[in-house]
Biopython code that builds the backbone (N, CA, C, O; Angstrom):
import numpy as np
from Bio.PDB.StructureBuilder import StructureBuilder

atoms = [
    (1, "UNK", "N", (110.788, 124.895, 10.741)),
    (1, "UNK", "CA", (110.747, 126.236, 11.247)),
    (1, "UNK", "C", (111.445, 126.361, 12.588)),
    (1, "UNK", "O", (111.506, 127.447, 13.164)),
    (2, "UNK", "N", (111.964, 125.266, 13.077)),
    (2, "UNK", "CA", (112.707, 125.352, 14.326)),
    (2, "UNK", "C", (114.166, 125.650, 14.024)),
    (2, "UNK", "O", (114.653, 125.416, 12.918)),
    (3, "UNK", "N", (114.848, 126.169, 15.026)),
    (3, "UNK", "CA", (116.222, 126.589, 14.815)),
    (3, "UNK", "C", (117.002, 126.444, 16.107)),
    (3, "UNK", "O", (116.640, 127.041, 17.121)),
    (4, "UNK", "N", (118.074, 125.654, 16.082)),
    (4, "UNK", "CA", (118.924, 125.617, 17.267)),
    (4, "UNK", "C", (119.662, 126.936, 17.380)),
    (4, "UNK", "O", (120.167, 127.457, 16.386)),
    (5, "UNK", "N", (119.726, 127.473, 18.574)),
    (5, "UNK", "CA", (120.385, 128.774, 18.771)),
    (5, "UNK", "C", (121.684, 128.597, 19.542)),
    (5, "UNK", "O", (122.115, 129.496, 20.264)),
    (6, "UNK", "N", (122.297, 127.450, 19.389)),
    (6, "UNK", "CA", (123.494, 127.147, 20.154)),
    (6, "UNK", "C", (124.315, 126.085, 19.439)),
    (6, "UNK", "O", (123.823, 125.406, 18.538)),
    (7, "UNK", "N", (125.550, 125.952, 19.843)),
    (7, "UNK", "CA", (126.425, 124.872, 19.399)),
    (7, "UNK", "C", (126.775, 124.041, 20.618)),
    (7, "UNK", "O", (127.194, 124.579, 21.643)),
    (8, "UNK", "N", (126.608, 122.741, 20.512)),
    (8, "UNK", "CA", (126.998, 121.842, 21.601)),
    (8, "UNK", "C", (128.423, 121.382, 21.326)),
    (8, "UNK", "O", (128.740, 120.910, 20.234)),
    (9, "UNK", "N", (129.274, 121.528, 22.334)),
    (9, "UNK", "CA", (130.640, 121.046, 22.213)),
    (9, "UNK", "C", (131.117, 120.602, 23.587)),
    (9, "UNK", "O", (130.303, 120.455, 24.499)),
    (10, "UNK", "N", (132.402, 120.389, 23.752)),
    (10, "UNK", "CA", (132.922, 119.865, 25.016)),
    (10, "UNK", "C", (132.780, 120.845, 26.177)),
    (10, "UNK", "O", (132.811, 120.432, 27.336)),
    (11, "UNK", "N", (132.622, 122.144, 25.884)),
    (11, "UNK", "CA", (132.497, 123.130, 26.960)),
    (11, "UNK", "C", (131.091, 123.712, 27.088)),
    (11, "UNK", "O", (130.782, 124.365, 28.084)),
    (12, "UNK", "N", (130.238, 123.483, 26.094)),
    (12, "UNK", "CA", (128.880, 124.020, 26.104)),
    (12, "UNK", "C", (127.868, 122.892, 26.059)),
    (12, "UNK", "O", (127.948, 122.009, 25.205)),
    (13, "UNK", "N", (126.906, 122.924, 26.990)),
    (13, "UNK", "CA", (125.863, 121.894, 27.024)),
    (13, "UNK", "C", (124.704, 122.229, 26.095)),
    (13, "UNK", "O", (123.832, 121.392, 25.864)),
    (14, "UNK", "N", (124.691, 123.417, 25.576)),
    (14, "UNK", "CA", (123.602, 123.817, 24.683)),
    (14, "UNK", "C", (122.846, 124.992, 25.248)),
    (14, "UNK", "O", (123.215, 125.551, 26.281)),
    (15, "UNK", "N", (121.792, 125.360, 24.567)),
    (15, "UNK", "CA", (120.996, 126.506, 24.979)),
    (15, "UNK", "C", (119.569, 126.322, 24.553)),
    (15, "UNK", "O", (119.083, 125.193, 24.483)),
    (16, "UNK", "N", (118.887, 127.404, 24.268)),
    (16, "UNK", "CA", (117.475, 127.363, 23.893)),
    (16, "UNK", "C", (117.299, 126.830, 22.476)),
    (16, "UNK", "O", (118.165, 127.014, 21.620)),
    (17, "UNK", "N", (116.174, 126.172, 22.239)),
    (17, "UNK", "CA", (115.812, 125.674, 20.916)),
    (17, "UNK", "C", (114.530, 126.390, 20.513)),
    (17, "UNK", "O", (113.490, 126.206, 21.146)),
    (18, "UNK", "N", (114.595, 127.200, 19.469)),
    (18, "UNK", "CA", (113.461, 128.006, 19.054)),
    (18, "UNK", "C", (112.527, 127.189, 18.167)),
    (18, "UNK", "O", (112.857, 126.895, 17.018)),
    (19, "UNK", "N", (111.359, 126.821, 18.699)),
    (19, "UNK", "CA", (110.404, 125.998, 17.968)),
    (19, "UNK", "C", (109.790, 126.737, 16.794)),
    (19, "UNK", "O", (109.595, 126.142, 15.734)),
    (20, "UNK", "N", (109.480, 128.008, 16.952)),
    (20, "UNK", "CA", (108.850, 128.799, 15.902)),
    (20, "UNK", "C", (109.802, 129.859, 15.359)),
    (20, "UNK", "O", (109.411, 131.009, 15.162)),
    (21, "UNK", "N", (111.046, 129.471, 15.120)),
    (21, "UNK", "CA", (112.057, 130.423, 14.651)),
    (21, "UNK", "C", (111.681, 131.027, 13.304)),
    (21, "UNK", "O", (111.952, 132.203, 13.063)),
    (22, "UNK", "N", (111.067, 130.252, 12.428)),
    (22, "UNK", "CA", (110.662, 130.780, 11.129)),
    (22, "UNK", "C", (109.695, 131.938, 11.264)),
    (22, "UNK", "O", (109.790, 132.930, 10.542)),
    (23, "UNK", "N", (108.762, 131.803, 12.195)),
    (23, "UNK", "CA", (107.802, 132.884, 12.439)),
    (23, "UNK", "C", (108.511, 134.107, 13.013)),
    (23, "UNK", "O", (108.181, 135.241, 12.666)),
    (24, "UNK", "N", (109.478, 133.876, 13.884)),
    (24, "UNK", "CA", (110.238, 134.996, 14.445)),
    (24, "UNK", "C", (111.052, 135.715, 13.368)),
    (24, "UNK", "O", (111.185, 136.939, 13.393)),
    (25, "UNK", "N", (111.590, 134.950, 12.433)),
    (25, "UNK", "CA", (112.348, 135.552, 11.334)),
    (25, "UNK", "C", (111.421, 136.368, 10.442)),
    (25, "UNK", "O", (111.773, 137.475, 10.037)),
    (26, "UNK", "N", (110.230, 135.830, 10.127)),
    (26, "UNK", "CA", (109.248, 136.580, 9.340)),
    (26, "UNK", "C", (108.856, 137.875, 10.045)),
    (26, "UNK", "O", (108.720, 138.921, 9.410)),
    (27, "UNK", "N", (108.678, 137.798, 11.355)),
    (27, "UNK", "CA", (108.314, 138.976, 12.136)),
    (27, "UNK", "C", (109.418, 140.032, 12.077)),
    (27, "UNK", "O", (109.144, 141.224, 11.935)),
    (28, "UNK", "N", (110.652, 139.585, 12.186)),
    (28, "UNK", "CA", (111.790, 140.514, 12.130)),
    (28, "UNK", "C", (111.919, 141.126, 10.733)),
    (28, "UNK", "O", (112.215, 142.314, 10.601)),
    (29, "UNK", "N", (111.698, 140.321, 9.695)),
    (29, "UNK", "CA", (111.731, 140.845, 8.330)),
    (29, "UNK", "C", (110.646, 141.904, 8.144)),
    (29, "UNK", "O", (110.881, 142.934, 7.513)),
    (30, "UNK", "N", (109.466, 141.651, 8.691)),
    (30, "UNK", "CA", (108.368, 142.604, 8.599)),
    (30, "UNK", "C", (108.696, 143.891, 9.351)),
    (30, "UNK", "O", (108.451, 144.991, 8.856)),
    (31, "UNK", "N", (109.247, 143.740, 10.539)),
    (31, "UNK", "CA", (109.606, 144.891, 11.364)),
    (31, "UNK", "C", (110.636, 145.772, 10.662)),
    (31, "UNK", "O", (110.565, 146.999, 10.725)),
    (32, "UNK", "N", (111.594, 145.129, 9.991)),
    (32, "UNK", "CA", (112.648, 145.882, 9.300)),
    (32, "UNK", "C", (112.268, 146.238, 7.864)),
    (32, "UNK", "O", (113.079, 146.772, 7.107)),
    (33, "UNK", "N", (111.028, 145.934, 7.504)),
    (33, "UNK", "CA", (110.505, 146.216, 6.166)),
    (33, "UNK", "C", (111.339, 145.559, 5.061)),
    (33, "UNK", "O", (111.591, 146.159, 4.016)),
    (34, "UNK", "N", (111.757, 144.325, 5.312)),
    (34, "UNK", "CA", (112.471, 143.534, 4.312)),
    (34, "UNK", "C", (111.411, 142.785, 3.511)),
    (34, "UNK", "O", (110.825, 141.814, 3.989)),
    (35, "UNK", "N", (111.175, 143.245, 2.297)),
    (35, "UNK", "CA", (110.112, 142.686, 1.475)),
    (35, "UNK", "C", (110.699, 141.780, 0.407)),
    (35, "UNK", "O", (110.940, 142.198, -0.725)),
    (36, "UNK", "N", (110.925, 140.515, 0.796)),
    (36, "UNK", "CA", (111.501, 139.511, -0.077)),
    (36, "UNK", "C", (110.583, 138.298, -0.067)),
    (36, "UNK", "O", (110.158, 137.848, 0.997)),
    (37, "UNK", "N", (110.278, 137.769, -1.241)),
    (37, "UNK", "CA", (109.470, 136.553, -1.312)),
    (37, "UNK", "C", (110.162, 135.458, -0.491)),
    (37, "UNK", "O", (111.361, 135.220, -0.638)),
    (38, "UNK", "N", (109.387, 134.799, 0.373)),
    (38, "UNK", "CA", (109.967, 133.873, 1.340)),
    (38, "UNK", "C", (109.278, 132.520, 1.301)),
    (38, "UNK", "O", (108.054, 132.439, 1.199)),
    (39, "UNK", "N", (110.069, 131.462, 1.383)),
    (39, "UNK", "CA", (109.561, 130.092, 1.478)),
    (39, "UNK", "C", (110.171, 129.474, 2.728)),
    (39, "UNK", "O", (111.382, 129.555, 2.939)),
    (40, "UNK", "N", (109.336, 128.860, 3.554)),
    (40, "UNK", "CA", (109.795, 128.175, 4.757)),
    (40, "UNK", "C", (110.118, 126.729, 4.392)),
    (40, "UNK", "O", (109.324, 126.072, 3.717)),
    (41, "UNK", "N", (111.253, 126.234, 4.821)),
    (41, "UNK", "CA", (111.643, 124.847, 4.606)),
    (41, "UNK", "C", (111.721, 124.184, 5.975)),
    (41, "UNK", "O", (112.387, 124.687, 6.881)),
    (42, "UNK", "N", (111.030, 123.041, 6.123)),
    (42, "UNK", "CA", (110.964, 122.408, 7.432)),
    (42, "UNK", "C", (110.903, 120.886, 7.334)),
    (42, "UNK", "O", (110.459, 120.334, 6.327)),
    (43, "UNK", "N", (111.350, 120.227, 8.383)),
    (43, "UNK", "CA", (111.238, 118.776, 8.510)),
    (43, "UNK", "C", (110.010, 118.384, 9.328)),
    (43, "UNK", "O", (109.753, 117.197, 9.528)),
    (44, "UNK", "N", (109.257, 119.366, 9.798)),
    (44, "UNK", "CA", (108.120, 119.090, 10.666)),
    (44, "UNK", "C", (106.813, 119.294, 9.920)),
    (44, "UNK", "O", (106.637, 120.294, 9.224)),
    (45, "UNK", "N", (105.889, 118.338, 10.068)),
    (45, "UNK", "CA", (104.576, 118.488, 9.442)),
    (45, "UNK", "C", (103.524, 118.944, 10.448)),
    (45, "UNK", "O", (102.375, 119.189, 10.081)),
    (46, "UNK", "N", (103.914, 119.058, 11.711)),
    (46, "UNK", "CA", (103.022, 119.535, 12.771)),
    (46, "UNK", "C", (103.866, 120.136, 13.887)),
    (46, "UNK", "O", (105.047, 119.824, 14.037)),
    (47, "UNK", "N", (103.226, 121.009, 14.670)),
    (47, "UNK", "CA", (103.923, 121.724, 15.732)),
    (47, "UNK", "C", (103.054, 121.739, 16.974)),
    (47, "UNK", "O", (101.828, 121.681, 16.875)),
    (48, "UNK", "N", (103.677, 121.817, 18.147)),
    (48, "UNK", "CA", (102.956, 121.920, 19.402)),
    (48, "UNK", "C", (102.358, 120.597, 19.853)),
    (48, "UNK", "O", (102.507, 119.567, 19.196)),
    (49, "UNK", "N", (101.681, 120.655, 20.988)),
    (49, "UNK", "CA", (101.039, 119.480, 21.576)),
    (49, "UNK", "C", (99.716, 119.886, 22.192)),
    (49, "UNK", "O", (99.518, 121.045, 22.556)),
    (50, "UNK", "N", (98.817, 118.931, 22.306)),
    (50, "UNK", "CA", (97.539, 119.196, 22.963)),
    (50, "UNK", "C", (96.802, 120.347, 22.307)),
    (50, "UNK", "O", (96.601, 120.348, 21.093)),
    (51, "UNK", "N", (96.396, 121.329, 23.105)),
    (51, "UNK", "CA", (95.667, 122.484, 22.610)),
    (51, "UNK", "C", (96.488, 123.398, 21.727)),
    (51, "UNK", "O", (95.928, 124.218, 20.999)),
    (52, "UNK", "N", (97.818, 123.271, 21.776)),
    (52, "UNK", "CA", (98.705, 124.096, 20.954)),
    (52, "UNK", "C", (99.062, 123.431, 19.629)),
    (52, "UNK", "O", (99.816, 124.000, 18.840)),
    (53, "UNK", "N", (98.525, 122.216, 19.366)),
    (53, "UNK", "CA", (98.860, 121.451, 18.166)),
    (53, "UNK", "C", (98.349, 122.167, 16.921)),
    (53, "UNK", "O", (97.208, 122.625, 16.880)),
    (54, "UNK", "N", (99.213, 122.258, 15.898)),
    (54, "UNK", "CA", (98.829, 122.867, 14.634)),
    (54, "UNK", "C", (99.604, 122.166, 13.515)),
    (54, "UNK", "O", (100.796, 121.891, 13.654)),
    (55, "UNK", "N", (98.928, 121.886, 12.423)),
    (55, "UNK", "CA", (99.607, 121.252, 11.294)),
    (55, "UNK", "C", (100.406, 122.298, 10.527)),
    (55, "UNK", "O", (100.181, 123.499, 10.679)),
    (56, "UNK", "N", (101.333, 121.837, 9.708)),
    (56, "UNK", "CA", (102.120, 122.749, 8.884)),
    (56, "UNK", "C", (101.199, 123.542, 7.957)),
    (56, "UNK", "O", (101.376, 124.750, 7.797)),
    (57, "UNK", "N", (100.234, 122.885, 7.354)),
    (57, "UNK", "CA", (99.305, 123.575, 6.462)),
    (57, "UNK", "C", (98.535, 124.677, 7.166)),
    (57, "UNK", "O", (98.378, 125.771, 6.623)),
    (58, "UNK", "N", (98.053, 124.399, 8.371)),
    (58, "UNK", "CA", (97.312, 125.402, 9.140)),
    (58, "UNK", "C", (98.217, 126.568, 9.524)),
    (58, "UNK", "O", (97.811, 127.729, 9.474)),
    (59, "UNK", "N", (99.442, 126.241, 9.907)),
    (59, "UNK", "CA", (100.389, 127.289, 10.295)),
    (59, "UNK", "C", (100.719, 128.187, 9.109)),
    (59, "UNK", "O", (100.736, 129.411, 9.242)),
    (60, "UNK", "N", (100.979, 127.591, 7.959)),
    (60, "UNK", "CA", (101.299, 128.372, 6.765)),
    (60, "UNK", "C", (100.115, 129.251, 6.371)),
    (60, "UNK", "O", (100.295, 130.408, 5.991)),
    (61, "UNK", "N", (98.913, 128.702, 6.463)),
    (61, "UNK", "CA", (97.709, 129.483, 6.152)),
    (61, "UNK", "C", (97.627, 130.728, 7.035)),
    (61, "UNK", "O", (97.359, 131.828, 6.550)),
    (62, "UNK", "N", (97.860, 130.544, 8.327)),
    (62, "UNK", "CA", (97.824, 131.675, 9.267)),
    (62, "UNK", "C", (98.934, 132.673, 8.961)),
    (62, "UNK", "O", (98.698, 133.880, 8.932)),
    (63, "UNK", "N", (100.146, 132.168, 8.733)),
    (63, "UNK", "CA", (101.286, 133.050, 8.477)),
    (63, "UNK", "C", (101.127, 133.826, 7.171)),
    (63, "UNK", "O", (101.549, 134.979, 7.086)),
    (64, "UNK", "N", (100.528, 133.213, 6.158)),
    (64, "UNK", "CA", (100.324, 133.916, 4.878)),
    (64, "UNK", "C", (99.371, 135.089, 5.031)),
    (64, "UNK", "O", (99.483, 136.078, 4.307)),
    (65, "UNK", "N", (98.436, 134.989, 5.966)),
    (65, "UNK", "CA", (97.539, 136.118, 6.228)),
    (65, "UNK", "C", (98.287, 137.262, 6.915)),
    (65, "UNK", "O", (97.957, 138.430, 6.714)),
    (66, "UNK", "N", (99.290, 136.925, 7.724)),
    (66, "UNK", "CA", (100.041, 137.933, 8.472)),
    (66, "UNK", "C", (101.214, 138.524, 7.698)),
    (66, "UNK", "O", (101.548, 139.697, 7.868)),
    (67, "UNK", "N", (101.841, 137.712, 6.846)),
    (67, "UNK", "CA", (103.058, 138.137, 6.151)),
    (67, "UNK", "C", (102.856, 138.007, 4.648)),
    (67, "UNK", "O", (102.835, 136.899, 4.112)),
    (68, "UNK", "N", (102.711, 139.121, 3.981)),
    (68, "UNK", "CA", (102.412, 139.143, 2.551)),
    (68, "UNK", "C", (103.532, 138.552, 1.696)),
    (68, "UNK", "O", (103.280, 138.120, 0.570)),
    (69, "UNK", "N", (104.752, 138.524, 2.205)),
    (69, "UNK", "CA", (105.886, 138.023, 1.424)),
    (69, "UNK", "C", (106.008, 136.502, 1.466)),
    (69, "UNK", "O", (106.788, 135.930, 0.706)),
    (70, "UNK", "N", (105.256, 135.841, 2.334)),
    (70, "UNK", "CA", (105.364, 134.383, 2.461)),
    (70, "UNK", "C", (104.648, 133.700, 1.303)),
    (70, "UNK", "O", (103.442, 133.864, 1.122)),
    (71, "UNK", "N", (105.392, 132.945, 0.531)),
    (71, "UNK", "CA", (104.833, 132.198, -0.596)),
    (71, "UNK", "C", (104.225, 130.891, -0.103)),
    (71, "UNK", "O", (103.132, 130.515, -0.528)),
    (72, "UNK", "N", (104.922, 130.199, 0.785)),
    (72, "UNK", "CA", (104.447, 128.917, 1.284)),
    (72, "UNK", "C", (105.553, 128.193, 2.020)),
    (72, "UNK", "O", (106.507, 128.802, 2.505)),
    (73, "UNK", "N", (105.405, 126.876, 2.095)),
    (73, "UNK", "CA", (106.381, 126.065, 2.822)),
    (73, "UNK", "C", (106.706, 124.805, 2.043)),
    (73, "UNK", "O", (105.882, 124.295, 1.283)),
    (74, "UNK", "N", (107.903, 124.319, 2.240)),
    (74, "UNK", "CA", (108.338, 123.041, 1.677)),
    (74, "UNK", "C", (108.609, 122.106, 2.841)),
    (74, "UNK", "O", (109.412, 122.406, 3.725)),
    (75, "UNK", "N", (107.924, 120.965, 2.828)),
    (75, "UNK", "CA", (108.145, 119.940, 3.865)),
    (75, "UNK", "C", (109.047, 118.883, 3.250)),
    (75, "UNK", "O", (108.809, 118.416, 2.137)),
    (76, "UNK", "N", (110.078, 118.516, 3.985)),
    (76, "UNK", "CA", (110.942, 117.430, 3.506)),
    (76, "UNK", "C", (111.183, 116.456, 4.639)),
    (76, "UNK", "O", (111.149, 116.818, 5.815)),
    (77, "UNK", "N", (111.427, 115.221, 4.263)),
    (77, "UNK", "CA", (111.694, 114.167, 5.236)),
    (77, "UNK", "C", (112.988, 113.468, 4.851)),
    (77, "UNK", "O", (113.198, 113.136, 3.685)),
    (78, "UNK", "N", (113.839, 113.249, 5.816)),
    (78, "UNK", "CA", (115.098, 112.559, 5.534)),
    (78, "UNK", "C", (114.886, 111.053, 5.404)),
    (78, "UNK", "O", (115.796, 110.335, 4.988)),
    (79, "UNK", "N", (113.685, 110.563, 5.757)),
    (79, "UNK", "CA", (113.419, 109.126, 5.679)),
    (79, "UNK", "C", (112.555, 108.737, 4.486)),
    (79, "UNK", "O", (112.494, 107.557, 4.139)),
    (80, "UNK", "N", (111.885, 109.696, 3.848)),
    (80, "UNK", "CA", (111.037, 109.408, 2.698)),
    (80, "UNK", "C", (111.762, 109.776, 1.413)),
    (80, "UNK", "O", (112.506, 110.755, 1.370)),
    (81, "UNK", "N", (111.541, 108.986, 0.365)),
    (81, "UNK", "CA", (112.208, 109.258, -0.910)),
    (81, "UNK", "C", (111.258, 109.812, -1.959)),
    (81, "UNK", "O", (111.710, 110.194, -3.038)),
    (82, "UNK", "N", (109.968, 109.870, -1.686)),
    (82, "UNK", "CA", (109.023, 110.352, -2.702)),
    (82, "UNK", "C", (108.793, 111.840, -2.590)),
    (82, "UNK", "O", (108.026, 112.406, -3.368)),
]
sb = StructureBuilder()
sb.init_structure("model")
sb.init_model(0)
sb.init_chain("A")
sb.init_seg("    ")
for serial, (resi, resn, name, xyz) in enumerate(atoms, 1):
    if name == "N":
        sb.init_residue(resn, " ", resi, " ")
    sb.init_atom(name, np.array(xyz, "f"), 0.0, 1.0, " ", f" {name:<3s}", serial, name[0])
structure = sb.get_structure()
């Protein structure tokens, strides 16, 4: 659900990294009344740290209550083959 909002190259050092970009996209879809079945695809199984820590399952559960178009999430790992 994170999204880089910049391109790093020889003239640009980078910019902000949106940790909850998927949630922001869902919010924008809701605001614009874009009613399309949505699945979040992510490489992260948990988000935040300390008191802000939340698992992917907990986050999806919360988001499904807020956004009726959210079907669920797919977690993938580039290091696991199962």
